C-alpha positions in Angstrom: 0.1 0.1 0.1 1.2 3.5 -0.9 1.1 6.5 1.4 -2.3 7.2 3.0 -3.6 3.8 2.3 -3.8 4.3 -1.6 -2.8 1.4 -3.7 0.4 2.0 -5.6 -0.1 3.1 -9.3 0.5 0.3 -11.7 2.9 1.0 -14.5 1.4 1.4 -17.8 1.8 -1.7 -20.4 4.4 -0.9 -23.1 2.9 -0.3 -26.4 3.9 -2.5 -29.2 6.2 0.2 -30.6 8.1 0.2 -27.2 8.1 -3.6 -26.9 9.7 -3.8 -30.4 11.7 -0.7 -31.0 12.3 0.2 -34.8 15.0 -1.3 -36.5 16.8 -0.5 -39.8 16.1 -2.8 -42.7 19.0 -5.3 -42.7 19.3 -5.1 -46.4 20.3 -1.4 -46.0 23.1 -2.4 -43.5 24.5 -5.1 -46.0 24.2 -2.6 -49.1 26.2 0.0 -47.1 28.9 -2.6 -45.9 29.2 -4.3 -49.2 29.4 -0.8 -50.9 32.2 0.0 -48.7 33.8 -3.2 -49.5 33.5 -2.4 -53.0 35.2 0.9 -52.5 38.1 -0.8 -50.9 38.8 -3.0 -54.1 39.1 0.4 -56.2 42.2 1.7 -54.2 45.5 0.5 -52.8 46.1 3.9 -51.1 46.7 2.9 -47.5 45.5 6.4 -46.4 42.1 5.7 -48.1 41.8 2.2 -46.8 42.6 3.4 -43.1 40.0 6.0 -43.6 37.4 3.3 -44.6 38.4 1.0 -41.8 37.7 4.0 -39.4 34.5 4.9 -41.0 33.1 1.3 -40.7 34.5 1.0 -37.2 32.7 4.3 -35.9 29.4 3.2 -37.4 29.6 -0.2 -35.8 30.7 1.4 -32.4 27.7 3.8 -32.4 24.9 1.8 -34.1 25.8 -1.9 -33.2 22.9 -3.6 -31.5 23.1 -5.4 -28.2 23.1 -9.0 -29.5 25.5 -11.9 -29.2 26.2 -12.0 -32.8 27.0 -8.2 -32.9 30.2 -9.1 -30.8 31.7 -10.7 -33.9 33.3 -7.6 -35.3 36.4 -7.8 -33.1 37.0 -11.3 -34.4 36.8 -10.0 -38.1 39.5 -7.3 -36.9 41.7 -10.1 -35.7 41.2 -12.0 -38.8 41.9 -9.1 -41.1 45.3 -8.4 -39.1 46.3 -12.0 -39.2 45.6 -11.9 -43.2 47.9 -8.7 -43.4 50.5 -10.4 -41.2 50.4 -13.6 -43.5 50.7 -11.4 -46.6 53.7 -9.8 -45.2 55.3 -13.1 -44.2 54.8 -14.6 -47.7 56.7 -11.5 -49.0 59.5 -12.0 -46.7 59.9 -15.8 -47.4 59.0 -16.0 -50.9 60.1 -12.7 -52.3 58.1 -10.3 -54.2 57.8 -9.8 -58.3 58.3 -6.2 -57.7 61.7 -4.9 -58.4 63.4 -2.8 -55.9 66.8 -1.3 -55.1 66.1 -0.3 -51.3 67.3 -3.8 -49.7 66.2 -4.1 -46.1 67.8 -7.4 -45.3 69.0 -10.4 -47.2 68.0 -13.7 -46.0 69.7 -17.0 -46.7 68.3 -18.5 -49.9 67.2 -22.1 -50.1 68.5 -23.6 -53.6 65.4 -25.2 -55.5 65.4 -27.7 -58.2 65.3 -26.7 -61.9 61.5 -27.3 -62.1 60.7 -24.7 -59.5 62.1 -22.0 -61.4 60.5 -18.7 -60.7 59.9 -19.7 -57.0 62.6 -18.6 -54.4 62.8 -19.0 -50.6 64.7 -16.3 -48.8 66.9 -13.8 -50.6 66.8 -10.2 -50.7 63.8 -8.5 -49.1 63.3 -4.9 -50.6 61.3 -2.0 -49.2 59.5 -1.8 -52.5 58.3 -5.5 -52.4 57.2 -5.2 -48.7 55.4 -2.0 -49.5 53.6 -3.6 -52.3 52.6 -6.6 -50.1 51.3 -4.0 -47.4 49.1 -2.2 -49.9 47.8 -5.6 -51.0 47.2 -7.2 -47.8 45.5 -4.0 -46.4 43.0 -3.9 -49.3 41.9 -7.6 -48.4 41.9 -6.8 -44.8 39.7 -3.7 -45.4 37.2 -6.1 -47.3 37.0 -8.6 -44.5 36.4 -5.5 -41.8 33.5 -4.5 -44.0 31.9 -7.9 -44.2 32.4 -8.0 -40.4 30.4 -4.7 -40.1 27.6 -6.1 -42.0 27.4 -9.1 -39.6 27.7 -6.9 -36.4 25.0 -4.4 -37.7 22.4 -6.8 -39.1 21.9 -10.4 -38.4 21.7 -12.6 -41.8 18.7 -14.4 -40.2 16.7 -10.9 -40.5 18.0 -10.6 -44.0 16.5 -14.0 -44.9 13.1 -12.5 -44.2 13.3 -9.9 -47.1 14.5 -12.1 -49.8 12.2 -13.0 -52.5 10.4 -16.3 -52.3 12.2 -17.7 -55.4 15.5 -17.4 -53.5 14.4 -18.5 -49.9 16.1 -21.9 -50.1 19.2 -20.7 -51.6 19.0 -17.8 -48.9 18.9 -20.2 -46.1 22.1 -22.0 -47.0 23.7 -18.6 -47.4 22.5 -17.4 -43.9 23.5 -20.7 -42.3 27.1 -20.2 -43.8 27.1 -16.6 -42.8 26.0 -17.1 -39.2 28.4 -19.9 -38.5 31.4 -17.7 -37.7 29.3 -15.4 -35.3 27.8 -18.3 -33.5 31.0 -20.1 -33.3 32.7 -16.9 -31.9 29.9 -16.5 -29.3 30.3 -20.2 -28.3 34.1 -19.7 -27.7 33.6 -16.6 -25.6 30.8 -18.0 -23.5 33.1 -21.3 -22.7 36.3 -19.3 -21.9 34.3 -16.9 -19.7 32.9 -19.9 -17.8 36.3 -21.6 -17.6 37.8 -18.2 -16.1 34.9 -18.4 -13.5 36.0 -21.8 -12.4 39.9 -21.1 -12.3 40.7 -23.0 -15.3 43.1 -21.9 -18.0 41.3 -20.4 -21.2 44.3 -19.4 -23.2 47.3 -21.3 -25.0 47.3 -24.8 -26.4 45.8 -26.6 -23.4 42.9 -24.1 -23.2 42.2 -24.2 -26.8 42.0 -28.1 -26.8 39.7 -28.1 -24.0 37.4 -25.4 -25.3 37.4 -27.0 -29.0 35.4 -30.1 -28.1 32.5 -28.4 -26.5 32.4 -25.8 -29.3 32.2 -28.5 -31.9 29.5 -30.3 -29.9 27.5 -27.3 -29.5 27.7 -26.8 -33.3 26.5 -30.3 -34.0 23.8 -29.8 -31.6 22.6 -26.3 -33.2 22.7 -27.9 -36.6 20.5 -30.9 -35.7 18.0 -28.4 -33.9 18.1 -26.4 -37.1 17.4 -29.5 -39.3 14.5 -30.3 -37.1 13.0 -26.7 -37.1 13.2 -26.7 -40.8 11.5 -30.2 -41.2 8.8 -29.0 -38.8 8.1 -25.8 -40.7 7.9 -27.7 -44.0 10.8 -26.4 -45.6 11.3 -27.2 -49.3 7.4 -27.4 -49.6 6.3 -25.8 -52.9 2.8 -24.9 -54.1 1.3 -26.3 -57.2 1.7 -23.9 -60.2 0.6 -24.2 -63.8 3.1 -25.6 -66.2 3.2 -22.5 -68.3 3.9 -20.4 -65.4 6.9 -22.7 -64.6 8.3 -22.5 -68.2 7.7 -18.6 -68.2 9.7 -18.3 -64.9 12.5 -20.4 -66.1 12.9 -18.6 -69.3 12.7 -15.1 -67.6 15.2 -16.0 -65.1 17.7 -17.8 -67.3 17.3 -15.2 -70.0 17.6 -12.3 -67.6 20.8 -13.6 -66.3 22.2 -14.1 -69.6 21.3 -10.6 -70.4 23.0 -9.1 -67.2 26.1 -11.1 -68.2 26.1 -9.9 -71.6 25.3 -6.4 -70.8 28.0 -6.3 -68.0 30.6 -7.6 -70.6 29.5 -4.9 -73.1 29.9 -2.2 -70.5 33.5 -3.4 -69.7 34.6 -3.5 -73.4 35.0 -0.6 -75.5 33.2 -1.9 -78.5 30.1 -2.8 -76.5 29.4 0.5 -74.9 26.4 1.0 -77.2 24.4 -2.0 -76.5 25.7 -2.9 -73.0 23.5 -0.8 -70.9 20.2 -1.3 -72.6 21.1 -5.1 -72.4 21.8 -5.1 -68.8 18.5 -3.0 -67.9 16.7 -5.6 -70.0 18.2 -8.4 -68.3 17.6 -7.0 -64.9 14.0 -6.5 -65.7 13.7 -10.1 -67.0 15.4 -11.6 -64.0 13.3 -9.7 -61.5 10.1 -10.6 -63.3 11.2 -14.3 -63.1 12.0 -14.0 -59.4 8.5 -12.4 -58.8 6.9 -15.4 -60.5 8.9 -18.0 -58.8 8.0 -16.5 -55.6 4.5 -18.2 -56.1 5.9 -21.6 -55.4 7.2 -20.8 -52.0 4.6 -21.3 -49.1 5.8 -19.0 -46.3 4.7 -16.1 -44.4 6.8 -13.2 -42.6 6.1 -12.4 -39.1 6.8 -8.6 -38.3 8.6 -7.8 -41.7 11.2 -5.3 -41.8 10.0 -2.2 -43.6 12.2 -0.2 -46.1 11.8 3.3 -45.2 13.5 6.6 -45.9 16.3 5.9 -43.5 17.1 2.7 -45.1 17.4 4.4 -48.4 19.8 7.0 -47.1 22.0 4.5 -45.4 22.2 2.2 -48.5 22.5 5.2 -50.7 25.5 6.7 -48.6 27.3 3.4 -49.1 26.5 3.3 -52.9 27.8 6.9 -53.2 31.1 6.0 -51.8 31.5 3.0 -54.1 30.5 4.9 -57.1 32.7 8.0 -56.3 35.7 5.9 -55.8 35.2 4.0 -59.0 35.1 7.4 -60.8 38.2 8.5 -58.9 40.1 5.4 -59.8 39.3 6.1 -63.3 40.1 9.8 -63.5 43.1 9.9 -61.2 44.5 6.4 -60.8 47.8 7.4 -59.6 46.4 9.0 -56.2 44.4 5.8 -55.7 47.1 3.4 -56.6 50.5 4.9 -55.3 53.3 3.4 -56.9 56.1 1.6 -55.0 58.6 1.6 -57.9 59.7 4.4 -57.5 59.4 4.4 -53.7 57.2 7.4 -53.0 54.9 8.3 -49.9 51.3 8.1 -50.6 49.1 11.1 -50.6 45.5 11.8 -49.4 43.4 12.7 -52.2 41.0 15.3 -51.1 37.7 14.5 -52.9 37.9 10.9 -52.8 38.4 11.1 -48.8 35.4 13.5 -48.8 33.5 10.7 -50.6 34.6 7.9 -48.1 33.3 10.4 -45.2 29.9 10.0 -46.7 29.8 6.5 -45.3 29.6 8.1 -41.8 25.9 9.1 -42.5 24.4 6.1 -40.9 26.0 7.0 -37.5 23.6 10.1 -37.5 20.6 8.9 -38.9 20.2 5.2 -38.2 17.9 4.4 -35.2 20.0 4.2 -32.0 20.1 0.6 -30.6 18.0 0.1 -27.5 19.4 -2.4 -24.8 17.0 -4.6 -22.8 15.3 -2.5 -20.0 16.5 -3.4 -16.5 13.6 -4.7 -14.1 12.1 -2.2 -12.0 12.5 -2.4 -8.4 9.5 -3.5 -6.3 7.7 -1.1 -4.1 7.5 -2.1 -0.6 3.9 -3.1 0.6 
């Protein structure tokens, strides 16, 4: 009872909007992340690649949801660092095809048989070769970090709900493959925390061996549970459609994909510039129509589907703008985006490509703020 004998006021029930806060469409996050990765493939300038990494990291830090899979971003950072170190190690041990005059160190060279000509182990290590390996490895590391940002910002399971019905079966396989790494990382973190609480080693060879078996066992149990859930939900069941609809769907899909391939080839060649774009657009239209018809065979419903709104358009558009602008910059000013290592020169930061990369920061300001789970309210004394 409250003061004066009045009963305490009950808290009003949360509305559906409060129970399920607004979330950005997962397709927007994946388009944004993959567009940044596409931009990373257009340059080897370490300053621009570092700016791309910083942009994705800032957006992840400010808009990452409070879910177990969102913690996989740090693992992708470690994987990218490992890829970069391996690329440098290969350049040290196997040499580099880039000629150089600035010798850093001369390693003992292992003689190889005549059939292994063109390959060497050891020998001279030049600054030009190491710098070329650094640029090349940093580009691949940036691409991995952008994929990690997509996994951290939007769960692939949510993206599966937005796929067309004709791509549902293929999408399930892709989602299972994409969620394997985040689930594995979450299992490893959970088991290592449990071993630390019990005073057992969680690092080194011994800790890795003792954690590996429970992780593999959990992955097997999760696979069996997924198979049972898919079977219970009628996975693979298709609706009966007329034969002419099936033939039309096949013709549109295959013809559209062939048109996309031919149109893309025409755009990439100098002689096919006249017919490339119309053929590409016609192929896309035919493929989308085929997917639309093919979705009639998929018997499934969507619970609380994600909506594509203005924010999703702006987030996806900011990433696409970065990819398009860096592609244009790579064509108009290739020297700035691909600094040379022979002769050895210091890379410079081109101004307008750097400003284009900063457009990728837009989701940090317009995307919905992730909401953590509310803490339980303390009970009032009776």
